[in-house]
C-alpha positions in Angstrom: 71.5 137.1 105.1 71.1 134.5 102.3 73.1 131.4 103.2 71.6 127.9 103.1 69.4 128.3 99.9 67.7 125.8 97.6 69.6 127.1 94.6 72.9 126.8 96.5 72.1 123.2 97.5 71.2 122.3 93.9 74.4 123.9 92.6 76.4 122.1 95.3 74.8 118.8 94.3 75.6 119.3 90.6 79.3 120.1 91.4 79.3 117.1 93.7 78.6 114.8 90.8 81.3 116.3 88.6 84.0 116.6 91.2 83.4 113.3 92.9 83.6 111.5 89.5 86.8 113.2 88.7 88.3 112.5 92.1 87.3 108.8 92.1 88.9 108.3 88.6 92.2 110.1 89.4 92.5 108.5 92.9 92.2 105.0 91.5 94.4 105.7 88.5 97.4 107.5 90.1 96.6 107.5 93.9 96.1 111.2 94.1 92.9 113.3 94.6 92.5 117.1 94.4 90.9 119.5 96.8 87.5 120.6 95.5 86.6 123.6 97.8 88.4 126.3 95.9 87.2 125.2 92.4 83.7 124.9 93.8 84.0 128.4 95.3 85.2 129.9 92.0 82.4 128.2 89.9 79.8 129.1 92.5 80.8 132.8 92.4 80.7 132.8 88.6 77.2 131.3 88.4 75.5 133.0 91.4 76.7 136.5 90.2 73.7 136.2 87.9 71.5 136.7 91.0 71.5 140.2 92.5 70.8 138.8 96.0 73.7 136.3 96.2 76.0 136.6 99.1 79.5 135.5 100.1 77.9 133.1 102.7 75.8 131.5 100.0 78.8 130.8 97.9 80.5 129.4 101.0 77.7 126.9 101.4 78.1 125.7 97.8 81.8 125.1 98.2 81.1 123.4 101.6 78.7 120.9 100.0 81.0 120.2 97.0 84.2 119.9 99.0 82.5 117.5 101.5 81.4 115.2 98.7 84.7 115.6 96.8 86.8 114.6 99.8 84.6 111.7 100.7 85.7 110.1 97.4 88.9 109.1 99.3 86.8 106.1 100.4 88.3 104.6 97.3 91.4 104.1 99.3 89.6 101.3 101.2 86.6 99.8 99.4 88.4 98.5 96.3 90.3 96.2 98.7 87.2 94.0 98.9 87.4 93.5 95.2 91.2 92.9 95.3 90.9 90.0 97.8 88.0 88.5 95.8 85.3 89.1 98.5 83.2 91.3 96.3 82.9 91.2 92.5 81.1 94.6 92.4 80.0 97.3 94.8 76.6 96.5 96.3 74.8 99.8 95.9 72.8 100.3 99.1 75.4 98.6 101.3 78.1 100.8 99.9 76.0 103.9 100.2 75.2 103.1 103.8 78.9 102.6 104.7 80.0 105.8 103.1 77.1 107.9 104.4 77.2 106.6 108.0 81.0 107.2 108.3 80.7 110.6 106.7 77.9 111.8 108.9 79.8 110.6 112.0 82.8 112.6 110.7 80.6 115.8 110.6 79.2 115.1 114.1 82.6 114.4 115.7 84.0 117.6 114.4 81.3 119.9 115.7 83.0 120.3 119.1 86.4 120.3 117.4 85.5 123.5 115.6 85.9 125.4 118.9 89.0 123.5 119.8 90.9 123.5 116.5 89.4 126.5 114.5 88.4 129.3 116.7 90.6 128.3 119.6 93.9 127.5 117.8 96.5 129.2 115.6 96.7 126.4 113.0 97.2 127.8 109.5 94.5 125.9 107.6 96.1 126.8 104.2 93.2 125.7 102.0 90.5 127.1 104.3 92.3 130.5 104.3 92.8 130.3 100.6 89.1 129.6 99.9 88.1 132.5 102.2 90.4 134.9 100.4 89.0 133.8 97.0 85.4 134.4 98.3 86.3 137.8 99.8 87.9 139.0 96.6 85.0 137.8 94.6 82.6 139.6 96.9 84.6 142.8 96.9 85.4 142.7 100.6 88.4 144.9 101.7 88.0 148.0 99.5 88.3 148.8 95.8 92.1 149.2 95.6 93.0 146.2 97.8 90.5 144.0 95.9 91.8 145.1 92.5 95.4 144.3 93.5 94.4 141.2 95.4 92.4 139.9 92.4 95.4 140.6 90.2 97.6 138.6 92.5 95.2 135.6 92.5 94.8 135.7 88.7 98.5 135.9 88.1 99.2 133.0 90.5 96.3 131.0 88.9 97.5 131.5 85.4 101.1 130.6 86.3 100.2 127.4 88.1 97.5 126.3 85.6 99.8 127.3 82.7 102.6 125.2 83.9 100.3 122.2 84.5 99.0 122.5 80.9 102.6 122.5 79.6 103.4 119.5 81.7 100.4 117.5 80.5 101.4 118.4 76.9 104.8 116.9 77.8 106.6 120.1 76.9 108.0 120.4 80.4 108.4 117.8 83.1 105.8 117.1 85.8 108.5 115.8 88.1 112.2 115.2 88.2 114.1 112.5 90.0 117.3 110.5 90.2 118.5 107.5 92.1 121.9 107.6 93.7 124.0 105.2 95.7 124.6 106.3 99.3 127.0 104.3 101.4 126.3 100.6 100.9 122.7 101.4 99.9 120.8 103.8 97.7 118.2 106.5 97.8 116.3 108.8 95.4 115.8 112.5 95.2 112.7 113.7 93.4 110.2 116.6 93.2 107.0 117.3 91.4 106.9 120.6 89.6 103.7 121.7 91.4 103.3 125.5 92.0 100.3 124.7 94.2 102.8 123.1 96.7 104.8 126.3 96.8 101.5 128.1 97.7 100.7 125.5 100.4 104.2 125.9 101.8 103.8 129.7 102.0 100.5 129.3 103.9 101.6 126.7 106.4 104.6 128.6 107.6 108.3 127.9 108.4 107.8 125.5 111.5 105.8 123.0 109.5 108.0 123.3 106.5 111.2 122.6 108.5 109.4 119.7 110.3 108.5 118.1 106.9 112.1 118.6 105.8 113.4 116.8 108.9 111.0 113.9 108.0 112.3 113.8 104.5 115.9 113.6 105.7 115.0 110.8 108.1 113.1 108.9 105.5 115.3 109.3 102.4 118.8 110.1 103.8 118.9 107.8 106.9 116.4 105.0 106.6 116.2 104.2 102.9 120.0 103.7 102.4 119.9 101.3 105.4 117.0 99.3 104.0 118.6 99.1 100.6 122.1 98.1 101.8 123.5 95.3 99.7 122.0 96.5 96.5 119.1 95.4 94.3 118.3 91.7 93.8 119.5 90.2 90.6 117.4 91.3 87.6 115.8 94.2 89.4 116.5 97.8 88.4 117.9 100.0 91.2 115.2 102.6 90.7 112.4 100.0 91.1 114.2 98.5 94.1 114.4 101.9 95.8 110.8 102.7 95.0 109.5 99.3 96.3 111.6 99.6 99.5 110.2 103.0 100.2 106.6 101.7 99.8 107.1 98.4 101.7 109.4 99.7 104.5 109.8 103.4 104.9 106.1 104.1 104.7 105.4 101.7 107.5 108.0 103.5 109.6 106.3 106.8 108.8 102.9 105.3 109.8 104.4 104.4 113.2 105.7 107.9 113.6 102.3 109.3 112.6 100.6 106.9 115.1 102.7 108.0 118.1 102.5 111.7 117.1 98.7 111.3 116.6 98.3 109.9 120.1 100.4 112.7 121.6 98.5 115.3 119.6 95.2 113.9 120.9 96.4 114.0 124.5 97.4 117.6 124.1 94.1 118.4 122.6 92.0 116.9 125.3 91.9 120.2 127.2 90.8 122.3 124.2 88.3 119.6 123.1 86.8 119.6 126.6 86.5 123.4 126.5 84.9 123.1 123.1 82.3 120.7 124.4 81.8 122.9 127.5 81.3 126.0 125.2 78.8 124.1 123.0 76.8 123.1 126.1 76.9 126.7 127.4 75.6 127.9 124.0 72.8 125.2 124.1 71.7 126.4 127.6 71.7 130.0 126.3 69.5 129.0 123.4 67.1 127.0 125.7 66.8 130.1 127.9 65.6 132.1 124.9 68.9 134.1 124.6 70.2 132.4 121.4 70.0 135.6 119.4 72.6 137.1 121.7 75.1 134.5 120.5 77.5 135.8 117.8 76.5 134.2 114.5 79.9 132.5 114.2 79.3 130.7 117.5 76.0 128.9 116.6 76.8 125.2 116.1 74.3 122.4 115.8 73.0 121.7 119.3 75.4 119.4 121.2 72.4 117.2 122.2 71.6 116.7 118.5 75.3 115.9 117.8 75.6 113.4 120.7 72.2 111.8 119.9 73.2 111.4 116.2 76.5 109.7 117.1 74.8 107.2 119.4 71.9 106.5 117.0 74.4 105.9 114.2 75.7 102.9 116.1 72.5 101.0 115.4 72.8 101.0 111.5 76.5 100.3 111.9 75.7 97.2 114.0 73.1 96.1 111.4 75.6 96.6 108.5 78.4 94.7 110.3 76.1 91.8 111.2 74.8 91.6 107.6 78.3 91.7 106.2 79.6 89.0 108.6 76.7 86.6 108.3 77.7 83.1 107.3 81.4 83.5 107.9 83.8 82.6 110.8 82.6 85.7 112.7 79.2 84.1 113.1 80.7 81.9 115.9 81.2 85.0 118.0 78.8 87.4 116.3 77.5 89.3 119.4 80.9 90.0 121.0 82.6 90.8 117.7 79.9 93.3 116.6 79.8 94.9 120.0 83.6 95.4 120.2 83.6 96.6 116.6 81.0 99.3 117.4 83.0 100.4 120.4 86.1 100.5 118.2 84.3 102.8 115.7 83.0 105.0 118.5 86.3 105.5 120.1 88.5 105.4 117.1 86.2 108.0 115.5 87.1 110.5 118.3 90.8 109.9 117.9 90.8 110.0 114.1 88.5 113.0 113.8 90.8 114.9 116.1 94.0 113.9 114.5 92.8 114.4 110.9 91.3 117.8 111.8 94.7 118.7 113.3 96.6 117.5 110.3 94.4 119.3 107.9 94.9 122.5 109.9 98.6 122.0 109.9 99.2 121.2 106.3 95.9 121.3 104.4 93.5 118.6 103.4 95.1 117.8 100.0 98.5 117.1 101.5 97.3 115.4 104.7 98.5 111.7 104.7 95.0 110.3 105.0 96.1 106.9 103.8 98.4 106.8 106.8 95.3 107.1 109.0 93.7 104.3 107.0 96.7 102.1 107.7 96.4 102.8 111.5 92.6 102.2 111.3 93.1 98.9 109.5 95.8 97.9 112.0 93.6 98.6 115.0 90.6 96.6 113.8 92.8 93.8 112.6 94.5 93.5 116.0 91.0 93.4 117.6 90.0 90.5 115.4 93.3 88.7 116.1 92.5 89.0 119.9 89.1 87.3 119.2 89.9 84.7 116.5 93.7 84.4 116.5 95.8 84.7 113.4 97.2 82.4 110.7 94.1 80.3 110.2 93.0 78.6 107.0 92.8 80.7 103.8 89.0 81.0 103.7 88.7 82.2 107.3 91.6 84.6 107.0 90.0 86.1 103.8 86.7 86.6 105.6 88.4 88.3 108.6 90.4 90.5 106.2 87.1 91.5 104.4 85.4 92.3 107.8 88.5 94.4 108.8 88.3 96.4 105.6 84.5 96.9 106.0 85.0 98.4 109.5 88.0 100.4 108.2 85.7 101.9 105.5 83.4 103.3 108.2 86.2 104.7 110.2 87.9 106.0 107.0 84.6 107.9 106.2 85.0 109.7 109.6 88.7 110.4 108.7 88.1 111.9 105.2 85.3 114.2 106.4 87.1 115.4 109.5 90.1 116.0 107.2 88.1 118.4 105.1 85.3 120.0 107.1 87.4 121.9 109.6 89.0 123.6 106.5 85.4 124.5 105.5 84.5 125.7 109.0 87.7 127.8 109.0 86.6 129.4 105.7 83.2 130.0 107.2 84.7 131.7 110.3 86.7 134.0 108.0 83.7 135.0 105.9 81.1 135.3 108.8 79.1 132.1 108.1 76.8 130.4 110.5 78.4 127.1 111.7 75.2 125.1 112.1 74.2 125.9 108.5 77.6 124.8 107.3 77.3 121.7 109.3 74.0 120.9 107.7 75.6 121.6 104.3 78.4 119.1 105.2 75.8 116.4 105.9 74.1 117.1 102.6 77.4 116.9 100.8 78.0 113.5 102.5 74.7 112.2 101.4 75.1 113.4 97.8 78.6 111.9 97.7 77.5 108.6 99.1 74.8 108.3 96.5 77.2 109.1 93.6 80.4 107.2 94.6 79.2 103.5 94.3 78.0 103.6 90.7 81.2 105.4 89.6 83.2 102.7 91.4 81.1 100.0 89.7 81.6 101.6 86.3 85.4 101.8 86.7 85.5 98.2 88.1 83.6 96.9 85.1 85.6 99.0 82.6 89.1 98.6 84.0 89.2 96.4 87.1 91.7 96.8 89.9 95.3 95.5 89.9 95.6 92.4 92.1 91.9 91.5 91.8 91.0 88.1 90.3 90.8 88.4 86.5 92.3 91.9 86.4 93.6 92.8 83.0 96.6 94.9 81.8 94.7 98.2 82.0 93.5 97.6 85.5 93.6 100.6 87.8 96.4 100.6 90.4 94.4 101.8 93.4 97.7 102.0 95.4 96.3 103.1 98.7 93.7 100.4 98.8 96.3 97.8 98.0 98.5 99.1 100.9 95.7 99.1 103.5 94.6 95.7 102.3 98.1 94.4 102.7 98.2 95.7 106.3 95.0 93.7 107.2 96.4 90.6 105.5 99.7 91.0 107.2 98.2 91.2 110.7 95.6 88.5 110.3 97.9 86.3 108.4 100.7 86.7 110.9 103.4 88.1 108.6 103.5 91.8 109.3 106.9 93.3 110.1 106.2 95.0 113.4 109.8 96.2 113.7 109.1 98.9 111.1 106.2 100.3 112.9 108.2 100.1 116.2 111.0 102.0 114.6 108.6 104.7 113.5 107.1 104.9 117.0 110.6 105.4 118.5 111.3 108.2 116.0 108.0 109.8 116.9 108.8 109.7 120.6 112.2 111.3 120.0 110.6 114.1 117.8 108.0 114.8 120.5 110.8 115.2 123.1 112.7 117.6 120.8 109.5 119.6 120.1 108.7 120.0 123.8 112.2 121.2 124.5 112.1 123.7 121.7 108.7 125.0 122.9 109.8 125.4 126.5 113.0 127.2 125.5 111.0 129.6 123.3 113.2 128.6 120.2 110.3 127.5 118.0 108.7 124.1 117.5 109.0 120.9 115.5 105.5 119.6 114.9 105.7 115.8 115.3 102.9 115.0 112.9 104.6 117.1 110.2 107.8 115.1 110.7 105.7 111.9 110.4 104.2 113.2 107.2 107.7 114.0 105.8 108.7 110.3 106.4 105.4 108.8 105.1 104.7 110.8 101.9 106.8 110.5 98.8 109.5 113.1 98.4 108.0 114.2 95.1 104.8 115.3 96.9 106.5 117.1 99.8 109.8 118.6 98.9 108.4 121.8 97.5 106.3 122.5 100.7 109.5 123.4 102.7 110.7 125.4 99.8 107.4 127.4 99.7 107.6 127.8 103.5 111.1 129.3 103.3 110.0 131.6 100.4 106.9 132.6 102.4 109.0 133.3 105.5 111.4 135.5 103.5 108.5 137.4 101.9 106.8 138.0 105.3 110.0 139.4 106.7 110.1 141.8 103.8 106.4 142.6 104.4 107.1 143.6 108.0 109.3 146.4 106.8 106.7 147.9 104.5 104.5 151.0 105.2 101.4 148.8 105.6 102.7 145.4 106.8 99.2 143.9 107.1 98.4 144.7 103.5 101.8 143.4 102.3 101.3 140.1 104.1 97.8 139.7 102.8 99.0 140.2 99.2 101.5 137.3 99.8 98.6 135.1 101.0 96.6 136.0 97.9 99.5 135.3 95.5 100.0 131.9 97.2 96.3 131.3 97.0 96.3 131.9 93.3 98.9 129.1 92.9 96.5 126.7 94.6 93.5 128.0 92.7 94.9 127.6 89.2 96.2 124.1 89.7 93.0 123.0 91.4 90.8 124.3 88.6 93.0 122.6 86.0 92.9 119.4 88.0 89.1 119.4 87.6 89.2 120.1 83.9 92.0 117.5 83.3 90.2 114.8 85.3 87.2 115.3 83.0 89.3 115.1 79.9 91.1 112.0 81.1 87.8 110.3 82.0 86.2 111.2 78.7 89.1 110.0 76.6 90.2 107.1 78.9 93.8 108.3 78.7 96.0 110.2 81.1 98.0 111.4 78.1 95.1 113.0 76.3 96.8 116.4 76.0 100.3 115.2 75.1 101.6 116.7 71.9 104.8 114.6 71.9 105.7 111.2 73.2 108.8 112.3 75.0 110.8 115.6 75.4 114.5 114.9 76.2 114.8 118.5 77.5 111.6 118.4 79.6 113.4 118.4 82.9 115.7 121.3 82.1 112.8 123.3 80.6 110.7 122.5 83.7 113.3 123.7 86.1 113.9 127.0 84.3 110.2 127.8 83.7 109.2 126.7 87.2 111.8 128.8 88.9 111.0 131.8 86.6 107.3 131.5 87.4 108.0 131.6 91.2 110.4 134.5 90.8 107.9 136.4 88.6 105.0 135.9 91.1 106.9 137.1 94.1 108.5 140.0 92.2 105.1 141.1 90.8 103.5 140.9 94.3 106.2 143.0 95.9 105.9 145.6 93.1 102.1 145.7 93.6 102.7 146.3 97.4 105.4 148.9 96.9 103.4 150.8 94.3 100.3 151.1 96.4 
């Protein structure tokens, strides 16, 4: 079976350069990145079809490499903070490469035992992993001629609809999003949604429980908290919409981070058993291989040897120590260099376990694209900042505080590398499980993707910094990139080390998280469903525009699946729904790649606009969006009924 091939690695490396550049630009410009696994799978299939001996597993390796590098570009949510505070003026190449690579490789290693706990041993939906597997299966002709013909038609229709709407939106013929600000009680709130068909697809795939949990989070954040925080109205000279938006970013998101933090700890405690069983299974497989019985293991159970995994994690602490010592030389940390570096290494080691587990779980729950990875960055920054406060205190002179903030961001960058890769590679391993891939080969491909991404990201960051700069950085101009997540994570470190962070917000979030955990446990014990606490935290933390359609998609998917259960072949009917939802994700993802290239080449996010403003864009958007969703589900049901 051809799987980890030279041509696949080369193709994966080429796609890495393209997708990483696109993701870095979009992430710094508007704070959003796109999932690269599905576009990479589609392009790989199209190119490797020229070779008669190409396989579904080889295509899977290509998308694994490209998706690992593409998701690693989320490091832009941390590193630009060093420019913003004036510590760096550019991105030192090898220092940046080392930080990104070490964090990413640790993310791969930490998630090896998690594969058994969270992929093969759990019922998490992994929407993007399942979608990528379905794309690969249809492309390889798995499932029979008729099912593949109808399945391919469902994917194509979904892709055309989602990509078509995205094109119309970028042309400004229809709205990309709609929103309004309303007064509620003595305060105000906002209702908004993005018109993203991909989010409908994600909602269909994650299921009703996650969708309802996110809806609960939205209600808590936007109906309960935001009106309280805005009570009294906007300050003089400030527009109400700007006031509501700023209050959400500066207050509600911190409450959401607190909820995510408590839910993350609870999730980790519940996963300790499965993780231990995963490590035990990996050790048993290693013993079987040593006894010369490795060929008896099922191909989907062959991970990297657990000894290699553990050894790599421990060895990685050495370059981390060297990096941290070099970064801190000459600053206030030099007075307690040994203890600070030692405690920081322990922090990376332990926080990596927690964050890899939590990010893997979140990705399995809602998908890598929609996972609130910046919330994990906030918690990482909070943790290392508190550690530095315990050693050096807080509220010192400006130069010392600046040096400590820089060190906190540097450590956060390493931990964030673990987070981004863990957030992605369990999706890839889920895809591999569904297409019969060999886990250890995928894990090597993930390491290769990390290395390719680490080599590419720093020069792209340097180019964008030189060309545009970052808002808030010394000397930034009018066209500076916003880098919103980097600004938020930097503000956390500055707030903790400067002594002005509002802890009551995080405490409120923690209390909400504890309450949701209690409700979830009661529901599970009574057999009346569940309320995943992390999904509630995501609903509070993420903007409504990015999340509202996920519950809508979950409800539509639930109604479709209830219809599918009544059909002559329920399994086929349900799979067709999955393929239709997959198409919605595929089309928008592919267009995201193309548009990122266009925007980067022209230097304008409005490169496709054919008009400055369309006064009827929102109305047209609602009508066309609803019609597209109705058409897709109607066509899918007809395809099933006419089998």
